[in-house]
C-alpha positions as CSV (number, residue, x, y, z in Angstrom):
1,M,-10.1,46.9,32.3
2,L,-13.6,47.9,31.4
3,V,-15.1,45.2,33.6
4,I,-13.0,46.4,36.5
5,W,-14.2,49.9,35.8
6,D,-17.8,48.7,35.9
7,I,-17.1,46.9,39.2
8,F,-16.4,50.2,40.9
9,A,-18.3,52.7,38.8
10,I,-21.8,51.1,38.7
11,P,-22.5,51.1,42.4
12,M,-21.5,54.8,42.5
13,N,-24.7,55.6,40.7
14,A,-26.2,55.7,44.2
15,F,-24.7,59.1,44.5
16,E,-25.5,62.2,42.4
17,L,-22.9,61.9,39.7
18,T,-24.9,63.2,36.7
19,D,-22.5,66.2,36.3
20,I,-19.3,64.2,36.1
21,V,-18.3,64.2,32.4
22,S,-15.7,61.4,32.7
23,L,-18.4,59.0,33.8
24,Y,-20.5,59.9,30.8
25,I,-17.6,59.4,28.5
26,M,-16.6,56.1,30.0
27,S,-20.2,54.9,29.7
28,W,-20.0,55.5,25.9
29,V,-16.5,53.9,25.6
30,S,-17.7,50.8,27.5
31,T,-20.8,50.4,25.4
32,L,-19.0,50.8,22.1
33,F,-16.3,48.4,23.2
34,W,-18.8,45.6,24.1
35,T,-20.7,46.3,20.9
36,I,-17.6,45.7,18.9
37,D,-16.6,42.7,21.1
38,F,-20.0,41.0,20.6
39,P,-19.5,39.6,17.0
40,T,-15.8,38.7,17.7
41,N,-17.0,36.0,20.1
42,F,-18.1,34.0,17.1
43,F,-14.4,33.7,16.0
44,L,-12.6,32.9,19.3
45,G,-11.4,29.3,19.7
46,F,-11.8,27.4,22.9
47,Y,-10.5,24.3,24.7
48,R,-12.5,21.1,24.8
49,A,-10.9,18.1,26.7
50,G,-7.4,19.5,26.0
51,H,-8.0,20.2,22.3
52,I,-8.2,23.7,20.8
53,V,-11.4,24.0,18.8
54,T,-11.1,26.3,15.8
55,S,-14.0,25.2,13.6
56,P,-16.3,28.2,13.0
57,C,-19.4,26.2,13.3
58,A,-18.3,24.6,16.6
59,I,-17.3,28.0,17.9
60,A,-20.6,29.6,17.0
61,A,-22.6,26.7,18.5
62,Q,-20.6,26.9,21.7
63,Y,-21.1,30.6,22.0
64,L,-24.8,30.4,21.3
65,R,-25.2,27.8,24.1
66,T,-23.2,29.7,26.7
67,W,-22.7,33.5,26.6
68,F,-24.8,34.7,23.6
69,A,-28.0,35.3,25.4
70,V,-26.2,37.0,28.4
71,D,-24.1,39.2,26.2
72,L,-27.0,40.2,24.0
73,G,-29.2,41.1,27.0
74,V,-26.5,43.1,28.7
75,L,-25.6,44.9,25.5
76,A,-29.2,45.8,24.9
77,L,-29.4,47.1,28.5
78,D,-26.3,49.3,27.9
79,W,-27.8,50.9,24.9
80,F,-31.1,51.4,26.7
81,F,-29.3,53.4,29.4
82,I,-27.5,55.4,26.8
83,F,-30.9,56.3,25.3
84,L,-32.3,57.0,28.7
85,D,-29.5,59.4,29.5
86,L,-30.0,61.2,26.2
87,T,-33.7,61.5,26.9
88,M,-33.1,62.9,30.4
89,S,-30.7,65.5,29.0
90,N,-33.3,66.6,26.4
91,V,-36.0,66.9,29.0
92,E,-33.9,68.9,31.3
93,E,-33.3,71.5,28.6
94,D,-37.1,72.1,28.4
95,T,-38.4,71.5,31.9
96,D,-41.4,73.9,31.6
97,A,-42.7,72.3,28.5
98,A,-42.2,68.8,29.8
99,G,-44.2,69.4,32.9
100,N,-45.0,66.2,34.9
101,N,-43.3,64.0,32.2
102,Y,-39.9,65.1,33.5
103,F,-40.6,64.0,37.0
104,R,-42.1,60.8,35.8
105,I,-39.0,59.9,33.7
106,A,-36.7,61.0,36.6
107,R,-38.3,58.6,39.0
108,M,-38.3,55.8,36.5
109,S,-34.6,56.4,35.7
110,R,-33.7,56.2,39.4
111,G,-35.4,52.9,39.7
112,L,-33.8,51.5,36.6
113,K,-30.4,52.5,37.8
114,V,-30.4,49.3,39.8
115,L,-30.5,47.3,36.6
116,R,-27.0,48.5,35.7
117,I,-25.7,45.9,38.2
118,L,-26.6,43.3,35.6
119,R,-23.6,44.4,33.5
120,L,-21.4,42.8,36.1
121,V,-22.3,39.3,34.8
122,R,-19.3,40.0,32.5
123,L,-17.2,39.6,35.6
124,A,-17.5,35.8,35.1
125,K,-15.4,36.1,32.0
126,L,-12.5,37.3,34.1
127,F,-12.3,34.2,36.3
128,P,-10.5,32.1,33.6
129,K,-8.1,35.0,33.1
130,F,-7.3,35.1,36.8
131,H,-6.8,31.4,36.8
132,S,-4.4,31.6,33.8
133,A,-2.5,34.4,35.7
134,F,-2.1,32.1,38.7
135,I,-0.9,29.3,36.5
136,V,1.8,31.4,35.0
137,V,3.3,32.3,38.4
138,Q,5.9,29.7,39.3
139,S,6.8,30.8,42.8
140,D,4.7,29.2,45.6
141,F,5.4,32.2,47.8
142,I,4.1,34.6,45.3
143,R,1.1,32.5,44.5
144,L,0.1,32.3,48.2
145,S,0.7,36.0,48.7
146,M,-1.5,36.8,45.6
147,G,-4.2,34.5,47.0
148,A,-4.1,36.4,50.3
149,W,-4.2,39.8,48.7
150,F,-7.0,38.6,46.4
151,A,-9.1,37.8,49.5
152,V,-8.5,41.4,50.7
153,V,-9.6,42.8,47.4
154,I,-12.8,40.7,47.6
155,V,-13.6,42.1,51.0
156,V,-13.0,45.7,49.9
157,V,-15.2,45.3,46.9
158,M,-18.0,43.8,49.1
159,N,-17.8,46.8,51.4
160,H,-17.8,49.1,48.4
161,Y,-21.2,47.7,47.3
162,V,-22.6,47.6,50.8
163,A,-21.6,51.3,51.3
164,C,-23.2,52.4,48.1
165,A,-26.4,50.4,48.9
166,W,-26.5,51.9,52.4
167,F,-26.3,55.5,51.0
168,A,-28.9,54.8,48.3
169,L,-31.3,53.4,51.0
170,G,-31.1,56.6,52.9
171,Y,-30.9,59.1,50.0
172,W,-33.4,57.8,47.5
173,D,-36.1,56.7,50.0
174,T,-38.4,59.7,49.6
175,Q,-41.4,58.0,51.3
176,A,-39.7,57.5,54.7
177,P,-40.3,60.4,57.2
178,I,-36.8,60.0,58.5
179,T,-33.6,58.5,57.2
180,W,-30.0,58.4,58.3
181,I,-29.1,60.9,55.6
182,K,-31.4,63.4,57.1
183,V,-30.5,62.7,60.7
184,Y,-26.8,63.1,60.1
185,D,-27.3,65.9,57.6
186,L,-25.6,64.3,54.6
187,N,-28.1,66.1,52.4
188,G,-26.4,69.4,53.3
189,V,-29.4,71.2,54.8
190,K,-27.5,72.6,57.8
191,E,-23.9,72.2,56.6
192,M,-23.2,72.4,52.9
193,W,-19.8,70.9,53.1
194,K,-21.4,67.5,53.9
195,L,-22.7,67.4,50.3
196,E,-19.1,66.6,49.1
197,L,-18.9,63.3,47.4
198,A,-15.8,62.2,49.2
199,Y,-17.5,62.8,52.7
200,Q,-20.7,61.0,51.7
201,Y,-18.8,58.0,50.2
202,F,-16.3,57.5,53.0
203,T,-19.0,57.9,55.7
204,S,-20.9,55.1,54.0
205,L,-17.8,53.0,53.6
206,H,-16.9,53.5,57.3
207,W,-20.4,52.3,58.3
208,A,-20.0,49.2,56.0
209,L,-16.6,48.3,57.4
210,C,-18.0,48.5,61.0
211,Q,-20.6,45.9,60.1
212,F,-17.8,43.5,58.9
213,T,-15.5,44.1,61.8
214,P,-15.9,44.5,65.6
215,A,-15.9,48.4,65.3
216,T,-18.4,51.1,66.0
217,M,-19.3,54.6,64.6
218,E,-21.9,57.3,65.2
219,V,-24.1,56.5,62.2
220,M,-27.0,54.1,62.9
221,A,-30.2,52.9,61.3
222,T,-33.2,55.3,61.8
223,N,-36.1,53.4,60.3
224,T,-37.4,49.8,59.7
225,A,-35.9,49.4,56.2
226,E,-32.5,50.6,57.4
227,R,-32.6,48.3,60.4
228,I,-33.4,45.3,58.3
229,F,-30.6,46.2,55.9
230,T,-28.2,46.5,58.9
231,V,-29.1,43.0,60.2
232,L,-28.6,41.4,56.8
233,T,-25.3,43.2,56.4
234,I,-24.1,41.9,59.8
235,I,-25.0,38.3,58.8
236,L,-23.2,38.7,55.5
237,G,-20.2,40.2,57.5
238,L,-20.1,37.2,59.8
239,I,-19.9,34.8,57.0
240,S,-17.5,36.7,54.8
241,F,-15.2,37.9,57.6
242,S,-14.8,34.4,59.0
243,S,-14.1,33.0,55.5
244,F,-11.6,35.8,54.9
245,V,-9.8,35.1,58.2
246,S,-9.8,31.4,57.4
247,N,-8.3,32.1,53.9
248,I,-5.5,34.3,55.4
249,T,-4.7,31.7,58.1
250,S,-4.5,28.9,55.5
251,S,-2.2,31.0,53.3
252,M,0.1,31.8,56.2
253,T,0.2,28.1,57.3
254,Q,1.2,27.1,53.8
255,L,3.9,29.7,53.7
256,R,5.3,28.4,57.0
257,N,5.2,24.8,55.6
258,L,7.2,26.0,52.6
259,N,9.9,27.2,54.9
260,S,9.7,24.3,57.4
261,E,12.8,22.5,55.9
262,K,14.8,25.7,56.1
263,H,13.8,26.2,59.7
264,K,14.7,22.7,60.7
265,L,18.1,23.1,59.1
266,Q,18.7,26.4,60.9
267,S,17.6,24.9,64.2
268,S,20.0,21.9,63.8
269,L,22.8,24.3,62.9
270,R,22.2,26.5,65.9
271,T,22.1,23.5,68.2
272,Y,25.4,22.1,66.7
273,F,27.1,25.5,66.9
274,S,26.0,26.0,70.5
275,Q,27.0,22.6,71.7
276,N,30.5,22.8,70.0
277,E,31.0,26.5,70.9
278,V,31.6,27.5,67.3
279,P,32.9,31.2,67.1
280,P,30.2,33.7,65.9
281,E,32.3,34.8,62.9
282,V,32.5,31.2,61.7
283,S,28.8,30.4,62.2
284,K,27.9,33.6,60.4
285,A,30.1,32.7,57.4
286,I,28.5,29.3,57.2
287,Y,25.0,30.8,57.4
288,D,25.8,33.2,54.5
289,W,27.2,30.4,52.4
290,I,24.1,28.2,52.9
291,G,21.8,31.1,52.0
292,S,23.6,32.0,48.8
293,H,24.0,28.3,47.9
294,R,20.3,27.6,48.3
295,K,19.4,30.6,46.2
296,M,21.8,29.8,43.3
297,H,21.3,26.1,43.1
298,R,17.6,25.3,43.5
299,L,16.7,21.9,42.1
300,R,14.8,21.9,38.8
301,V,11.5,19.9,38.9
302,H,11.6,17.2,36.2
303,E,8.7,15.5,34.5
304,Q,9.2,12.2,36.2
305,D,9.0,13.9,39.6
306,I,5.3,14.6,39.0
307,D,3.2,11.4,39.1
308,L,0.1,13.1,37.7
309,L,1.8,13.9,34.4
310,A,2.3,10.1,33.8
311,E,-1.5,9.8,33.5
312,M,-1.8,12.4,30.7
313,P,-2.7,11.2,27.2
314,E,0.1,11.0,24.7
315,R,-1.0,14.0,22.7
316,L,-0.9,16.3,25.8
317,R,2.5,14.8,26.9
318,S,3.8,15.5,23.4
319,K,2.6,19.2,23.6
320,L,4.2,19.5,27.1
321,R,7.5,18.3,25.9
322,E,7.5,20.6,22.9
323,A,6.9,23.5,25.2
324,V,9.6,22.4,27.7
325,Y,12.3,21.1,25.4
326,G,11.7,23.2,22.3
327,P,13.1,26.5,23.6
328,V,16.2,24.7,24.9
329,M,16.9,23.0,21.6
330,C,16.3,26.2,19.6
331,R,19.2,27.9,21.4
332,H,21.3,25.9,18.9
333,P,21.2,27.8,15.5
334,F,21.0,24.7,13.3
335,L,18.3,23.0,15.4
336,Q,16.3,26.3,15.3
337,E,16.6,26.2,11.5
338,F,15.6,22.5,11.5
339,S,12.4,23.4,13.5
340,E,11.5,26.0,10.8
341,V,12.1,23.6,8.0
342,D,10.4,20.5,9.5
343,Q,8.3,21.4,12.5
344,K,6.8,17.9,12.7
345,G,10.2,16.3,12.8
346,F,11.4,18.8,15.4
347,D,8.3,18.0,17.5
348,R,9.1,14.2,17.3
349,L,12.6,15.0,18.5
350,C,11.3,16.8,21.5
351,H,8.8,14.0,22.3
352,Q,11.0,11.0,21.7
353,A,14.7,11.8,21.7
354,L,15.1,14.1,24.7
355,Q,15.4,13.2,28.3
356,E,16.1,15.1,31.5
357,M,19.0,14.2,33.8
358,R,19.9,15.6,37.3
359,I,23.5,15.6,38.4
360,S,24.5,15.9,42.0
361,T,27.5,18.0,43.1
362,E,30.8,16.5,42.0
363,H,29.2,13.6,40.2
364,T,30.3,12.7,36.7
365,V,28.1,13.0,33.6
366,F,30.5,11.1,31.3
367,M,34.2,10.0,31.5
368,K,37.0,10.0,29.0
369,K,36.8,7.1,26.4
370,D,33.1,6.4,27.2
371,K,30.9,5.9,24.2
372,A,28.9,9.0,23.6
373,V,25.1,8.5,23.7
374,G,24.1,11.9,22.5
375,M,24.3,15.7,22.7
376,Y,24.1,17.5,26.1
377,F,22.2,20.8,26.8
378,V,23.0,22.4,30.2
379,T,19.8,23.8,31.6
380,G,20.9,24.6,35.2
381,G,24.0,24.6,37.4
382,D,27.7,24.7,36.6
383,L,30.0,21.9,35.4
384,D,33.7,21.4,34.6
385,Y,35.0,19.7,31.5
386,W,38.5,18.0,32.1
387,K,40.5,17.2,29.0
388,S,43.2,15.7,31.2
389,A,44.3,15.8,34.8
390,L,47.2,18.0,33.8
391,Q,45.1,20.8,32.4
392,E,42.7,23.3,34.0
393,P,39.1,22.4,33.5
394,V,36.9,24.3,31.1
395,P,33.8,25.8,32.8
396,V,30.4,24.8,31.3
397,S,27.4,26.8,32.4
398,T,23.7,27.1,31.8
399,G,22.9,27.6,28.1
400,D,26.0,25.7,26.8
401,W,25.9,22.4,24.9
402,L,28.4,19.6,24.5
403,S,29.2,16.6,22.4
404,E,27.2,17.7,19.3
405,I,29.6,15.7,17.1
406,A,28.1,12.5,18.6
407,L,25.0,13.2,16.5
408,W,27.0,13.0,13.2
409,V,29.8,10.4,13.9
410,Q,30.5,7.4,16.0
411,W,32.2,9.1,19.0
412,R,34.0,8.4,22.2
413,H,34.4,11.2,24.7
414,C,37.7,12.9,24.8
415,G,37.4,14.2,28.3
416,T,35.4,14.0,31.6
417,L,32.4,16.2,32.5
418,S,31.6,16.6,36.2
419,A,29.2,18.9,38.1
420,K,30.5,21.6,40.4
421,C,27.1,21.9,42.0
422,A,23.6,20.4,41.6
423,S,23.0,20.7,37.8
424,D,20.5,19.7,35.2
425,V,21.0,18.7,31.6
426,F,18.9,17.6,28.6
427,I,20.3,14.7,26.6
428,L,19.4,14.4,22.9
429,D,19.8,10.7,22.2
430,A,21.9,10.1,19.1
431,D,20.3,6.8,18.0
432,I,16.7,8.2,18.4
433,F,17.8,11.4,16.6
434,R,19.0,9.4,13.6
435,S,15.8,7.3,13.6
436,V,13.7,10.4,13.6
437,I,15.7,12.0,10.8
438,S,15.4,8.8,8.7
439,G,11.6,9.4,8.7
440,C,11.8,13.0,7.5
441,S,11.4,14.3,4.0
442,R,14.2,14.1,1.4
443,I,14.7,17.9,1.7
444,T,15.2,17.7,5.4
445,K,17.6,14.8,5.2
446,R,19.6,16.7,2.6
447,L,19.8,19.7,4.9
448,V,20.9,17.6,7.8
449,R,23.6,15.8,5.7
450,S,24.9,19.1,4.4
451,Y,25.2,20.5,7.9
452,A,26.7,17.3,9.3
453,A,29.4,17.4,6.7
454,A,30.2,21.1,7.2
455,F,30.2,20.7,11.0
456,V,32.6,17.7,11.1
457,R,34.9,19.3,8.6
458,H,35.0,22.5,10.6
459,D,35.5,20.5,13.8
460,C,38.5,18.7,12.3
461,E,40.1,21.7,10.7
462,A,39.7,23.8,13.9
463,V,42.1,21.5,15.7
464,P,45.6,23.0,15.7
465,A,48.6,21.1,14.6
466,N,49.4,18.2,17.0
467,G,46.2,19.1,18.8
468,W,43.3,17.1,20.2
469,L,39.7,16.8,19.4
470,S,37.2,17.8,22.2
471,D,33.6,17.2,23.3
472,L,33.3,21.0,23.5
473,C,31.5,22.5,20.5
474,C,32.7,25.4,18.4
475,S,31.4,28.9,19.1
476,Q,27.8,29.9,18.4
477,E,29.0,32.4,15.8
478,A,30.8,29.5,14.0
479,I,27.7,27.3,14.0
480,Q,25.6,30.3,12.9
481,A,28.0,30.7,9.9
482,L,27.8,27.0,9.1
483,K,24.0,27.2,9.2
484,E,24.0,30.2,6.9
485,T,26.4,28.4,4.5
486,V,24.2,25.3,4.4
487,R,21.0,27.3,4.0
488,N,22.4,29.4,1.2
489,G,23.8,26.3,-0.6
490,S,27.3,27.6,-1.1
491,S,28.4,26.6,-4.6
492,S,32.1,26.7,-3.6
493,S,31.7,23.6,-1.3
494,L,31.0,20.3,-3.1
495,W,29.6,18.6,0.0
496,L,27.0,21.3,0.3
497,R,25.5,20.8,-3.2
498,G,22.1,19.4,-3.4
499,D,22.9,16.4,-5.6
500,S,24.6,14.4,-2.9
501,A,24.6,11.2,-4.8
502,E,27.0,12.5,-7.5
503,H,29.5,14.2,-5.2
504,E,31.8,12.9,-2.5
505,A,33.2,15.1,0.2
506,K,36.8,14.3,1.2
507,I,38.1,15.7,4.4
508,V,41.3,15.1,6.4
509,G,40.4,12.8,9.3
510,I,41.9,13.1,12.8
511,E,42.1,10.1,15.0
512,T,42.2,10.7,18.8
513,S,44.8,8.8,20.8
514,E,45.3,8.6,24.5
515,S,49.0,8.1,24.2
516,G,49.9,11.0,22.0
517,P,48.9,13.7,19.5
518,S,46.5,12.9,16.8
519,R,47.6,11.8,13.4
520,Q,46.4,12.7,10.0
521,T,45.2,10.1,7.6
522,S,46.6,9.6,4.2
523,P,44.7,10.6,1.1
524,D,43.9,6.9,0.6
525,E,42.2,6.8,4.0
526,H,39.9,9.7,3.3
527,V,36.5,9.8,5.0
528,H,33.2,10.4,3.3
529,V,31.2,12.8,5.4
530,G,27.7,14.1,5.1
531,V,26.9,12.5,1.7
532,R,25.5,9.2,0.6
533,T,27.9,7.4,-1.7
534,P,26.7,4.8,-4.2
535,L,27.7,2.0,-1.7
536,Q,25.5,3.5,1.0
537,S,21.7,3.5,1.5
538,D,19.3,5.3,3.7
539,S,18.6,2.1,5.6
540,E,22.3,1.8,6.5
541,D,22.7,5.3,7.8
542,P,20.4,8.2,7.0
543,L,23.1,10.8,7.7
544,G,26.0,9.1,5.9
545,R,28.0,9.4,9.1
546,C,31.8,8.9,9.3
547,S,33.8,7.3,12.0
548,L,36.7,9.1,13.5
């Protein structure tokens, strides 16, 4: 914000602004801020070839090579002007004693005011921030609009500087016998109201805008210096105005190209409706449906859709997938807990075990009795889960997940999942998930085993009498409660105790059947869940999974 303040305030020194207290205060605030900011630059990390450099020695060396000399020079200049302003205020209090020294210092200060423009080299530090702001914006329409408005701002700032320079040329040139300020009485000799800052500034700005555009006004150059300045300004205006118009035209062309597909569709529809004499009310209803459908179901861009991402090094691809997949997986309470316990293992899951899948309208994700490949996270669109053709489907929307049990047991789907509209899902591959877990620490594997046992037992006990198992997961509140139980190490549940080699968890198994209700197994057919019995080893199954 202080840099933006300097952009507009520094050129205004061309006008008599010595009595404005706010400018004096802001000058002190700006100088103090940059003084405090100066040593902090030795502790700010930076990117080098995609890596974040945090070494203090490397940061100091980088700063000394780049911005140190500039910042030190500009900061010294700031304090010099503070000292000069204090000196001028002291001299003004005792003008008679100062004599000719006052006028000498006054003339010197007027000349040195031009050096304040050097403070604007800090503007170069804003360019990376502007670039980061453009990267954050996802909408092409907003990006192009921002680019067009940015060009307008650049032209306005250029005219602001030209206007201030034009006023300074006429006001501070005491050697010229005649200037445009004297000719048009902006010094208030005949009419005092022309001494108003607003009138002086906007008269100068009006003149500057006329040099950049094909417009005219009554103010004209009155001496050689002003005539040379006018010619140079017109040349600058020709270059900048043509560039500005070209930029605006390019932005508008890109905006039209973004909507070209939509325009082609509308043209084809209009031709079809006209040739077949479709009633207006029917065509309007179709237009409304198409508009709402396009807004609600825009396709998500996947990593494989961008060829450039395939050329990235593995470390950057890993960071990208952590940023894309991590927030989606952390919607699940236990996976969020897992990320806090073992961040490296969680990052490996994001990089290796997850993949994106796009499902077209009315296409099937999986069918009943298919072998489950993993857990599904819905990231866009709407789907239906059918337990059977005789039952109403269960809606599945963005933010839901399915088939979590496939991570913990050998599983076949108990229903069919199909897309009601164009949808996107992330698939957490069960085999890769188990492979990653097997490489984690003993504490992490114990945590996962405990949660797997608690989840499978809860899933089985949640099935009502003569009921069926489902690919749908239990509520988020139930999973949150299971996570808290596992984390707190509930002593009332044997399968949650830490010494998993000494305890066996026995749960009542439920076997799915297509021909009828599920059946309970006998006590002799109990299933070991979530623990490693003496007959098992980590190489056989790191999670100690059961088979339903």
